[in-house]
N, C-alpha and C positions, 0 to 999 in steps of 0.2 A: 649833133653826127660832125665827127673829127674831120680839122682841116685835111687838105691837102699836105701839107706841111709835117701835121702833128702824125700822117698816116705813114710818111716818110720815117718820120724820126723812132718810131717804133717797127718798124719794119727792120731800119738800120740796127738799132740795137737787138734785135730777134738775130737779124743775121751773124752777129759778130756773137752774139751767146751759144748760138750752134757751129760757128769756126772755131771755136775752143772747143767745144764737146765733141767734136771731130779730131780737132789736134789733140786733144787728149786721149780719145781710144785710139786712133793710130799708132800716137806713140808707145802706149800699151800695147796694142798689140804686136807691136817691132819688136821689145824689151821680151814681151813673154817666149816669142820665137827665138830670138838672139839668145836668150837660157837653154831654150830648149834644142838649140842649134848645138850649143855646148854640149851636150849634156849627151849629144851624139860622137860629138868627136870623140867624148872618154870613152865612152865604151869601145870603140879600137883605135888607143892607145894611138889617136891621131895630134899627135901633144904641138906638133907647128902649129895645125889649124887652130886649135884651144890659144894656142899664144896669143895668133894674129887676132882676138877676136878681144884683146885689151886694148886699154887705149895708150898713149903713148902718153897722157899724162904725167906728172912728177910726184904726184900722189896717188898711183894707182897701187894697188898691192894687194896680195891674195893671203889673208888669215888660213891657216890650217893646224888644226890641233891648239899647243897653246905656242906657234911662232907664226910671225909676221913677216912675210915673204914681199918686201918693198922695191918698185918700183919696177916696169919690165923687166930687166935685168933680172932683178928678184924674181918674177914670177916665171924666166924661163931659169932659171937656178932649178926650180920647185919641177916644175912639168917636164924638162927638157935633159938635166942633169941627174935628177934626181927619178922622177917616175917612169921617166924613158928609158932609164938604165936598170933600171931594180925591175921593170917588168917585162921589156921587152927586148932588152942587153942592147938599145941604143935605135935600137928600130924606130921609124914610126910608121907605126900602122902595126894589125892584130898579125902576132902569129899563130901557127897550127896549135890549137887544143888551149889558149887561154881565155880565159872568159871575163867579162869585167863590165856588164851591163850595169847604166845608171838609170833609173826610172824617175826622172821630174815631175813631181805631181803635187795639187793644192797652193797653184800657184796665185798670190795677189801682187800686184803688179801698178806703183802708181808715181803719175807724173809730174812734175815739177815744171813749168815753164821757165826757159829763161829769161833774163833781164837783160841787156846793156851786153857789157863785154862778159858776163855769165852764161855759160850754157846752159841749156838745157839739161835737165835732168833726171831720175828717176830710181825706186827704191821695190826693190821683191825679197819677197818671202816665199819660197819653196821647200817644198819635202823631197830627199832622197831617198833611195831603197836600191840598193847593191846586191846582186847578184854573183859570184864571182867566183874562180877557182881553177887547176889548172887538170888537163883530164888524163892518167895512167897513161896515157900515149906520148905523154911528153918525155917520161921517164925520171923519174925520182933523180936519179944520179946527176943532170945535165941541171937542177935547179936548185939556186946556191937556199934557197930554204924549202928545197922538199915541193910533194904534192901537196896540195892543198884545197880549200874551198871553204868558206864563206859568206854568209850576208853580212850585210852592215847599214845602217840605217843614220841619217842625221839629217838636218835642218840648214839652209842655207839666210844669209838676212846679205843682201846684194845691194852695192851701188852701182848707175850706171848713168853714165855722160855719153851726150850726142858730139862728137868731135868731126869736123869738117863733113858734118853736115851725115855722119852715122852716126850709128846709136850700138856702142862698145863697153864691156865689163870694165869699171871705174875702181869700184872695191869690191872684191870677191870673198866672202865670211864661210866660212863652212864649218859646221859645228858638228861633227861626227859622234854618236851617241851611245850607239851600242855596235860591236858584233856577235856574230855566234858562228866559233869556227865548229864546223862539224866536220865527222870523216866518213870518207867517201866507201862505200860500199867495194872493198879491195880485196886482193889475198892475205891472208893473215902477214906476210913478208910485206905488202906494200904499206898496208895498214901500220905497220911497227914503225913503218918510215916517217911516215907520214907524223902520227905521235910522237916523234923522235923532233922534228922541226916544228914543232907547233905546240912549247907546252906551255902555252898562254891561255886553252882552253879548259876546261875542266868537261870532256865529251860524254860521261856515262852519268850526269847528272843534271844539264844542262843549263842555260845560261847563268842562272839564278847565283850559282855558284862561282862566275866568274871573276879572277882575282882583280881586285884593283890595278889601275895602269897596265894591263897583261899587253898594251899597245901602249910601251913609255912614250911619254913629253919629252919634245925634245931639250936636250940639256946644255946644250951650247950653239952659238953665234958663230954665224960666218968670222965677225969678230973674236970670236974666242977660238976658233981656229979649226972649229967645222965648214970645210968647204960646199957645202949643200948644206946646211944648217941657216937657217931664217934670219934675218937682219936685225930681230929681237924679239923678246918674247911681249903677250899680251899681257893684262893688267889680271884678268878676270882668275888666274888660277886653274886652270881649263883640266877636265875631267872627262871620261869617260864614265859609263857607265859601272856602279852608280849612282853618281852626279846627276842629278835629274834636275837641276834648276833650271828656269825659264830663258831661253833665247828671248832677250827685250825684241816687242812690237815696234817694226816703224808705224806704226798705224793707231791712234787713238780707237779707243770704241765706239762703233757704227752706230751707238742706239744715245751713249751717254757724252760721249765725244772725251771721253777722259783715258788719262794711261793706267795703265796697273799700278798698285802700289808697290815698290821697291820690296815690301817685306815679304809680300803676294807672290814675287817673283826668285825666291829662294828655297832651302826642300830642306827642311829642317826633320831631325828623326820624331818617327812618328809622336805625336802626342808632347812634344818642348814646344820649347818657344822660339817664335822663326829669329826674332834678336841674336839669340845665341846661334845660329847657323851661321855658317858663310856666308857672306855680303853676297848681293845678285850680281849676275852678270852685266857688267856695262860695252855700251856702243860709244865710246865719248867723243870721237871722230866724224860724226855723220852731219848732213851737211841740213 
C-alpha cells in the first residue's frame, strides 16, 4: 500500500497536470472568442474596435494580400485610413445598404505557455467566408466603384499574445483566395453601371474564367510613396485564384507528428513535376 507522502506526491502531480490542461483549454477558448469577436466587428465596419484588439507590441502586424502593415500604426493605416475610408467614407460603423458579413469557421487554436519574461502565446487557423455588396438603394452615382456584390473566401494563420493579462491579436495573416463577383438582379441600366465598374469579373461564364490578379496586388509601399500602402511586401509572391498553394499549417500532423513536405505545399500544373512549380508559401517569422 502506498505511503501518505507517496499519495500526496502523486496527487500534487495530478493537480499540476490538471491545472496545465485547464490553463490550455481556457486560453484556447479565449483566443477563439477573440478572433470571432474580431469578425463581428468587421461585419459592421467597426474598425476602431477591431484595431483595439491588436497588441501594442512593436512586432505586431497585419499581412493582407502581398503586403505587410507593421506595428499598430500600420494596422491603423489599413483598417482606418484604407478600409474605413473606402467602404464607409471614414465612418466607424455601418452605413445603410452596405453588406460585409465575415463568417469565421473551422478554427484550430493552439496555446503556448509563457516562460519568464516571454508572454503566453497562441496560434490559430480560421477559414473566412464573406458575403458583401451594396444595395441598389445606395445609388451607383454615390459610390466610387459603383454598385457591386461579391463572395470571398480565404484563410487566416494568426498569432496571439497575452499582453497585460489580456489576449490580443499579435500577427494577423489573411490569405484571400478567391472572389466571385456577381451581377445583381437590377434594371438593365443599373446592371450596365455595375458591369462598367466591375471589369474584373467574367459574369456570364463563372469564376473559372476569372482573370489572374483581377484584384491587383500592392505595387508600392508607404516608403515608395503610397500613403496607404504596406510597410513591406511579403516573400511569397501572393496571388489569388487560380493560385492554390497551401498556407503552411502551424501544427504538425495529429497522428504522424510530421509537417507536410514542402513539395506537397506547392501547386504545380496538373501532371507536372512539383519541383518546377512556384515555391511553397512560407511563414518565416513565427515563434
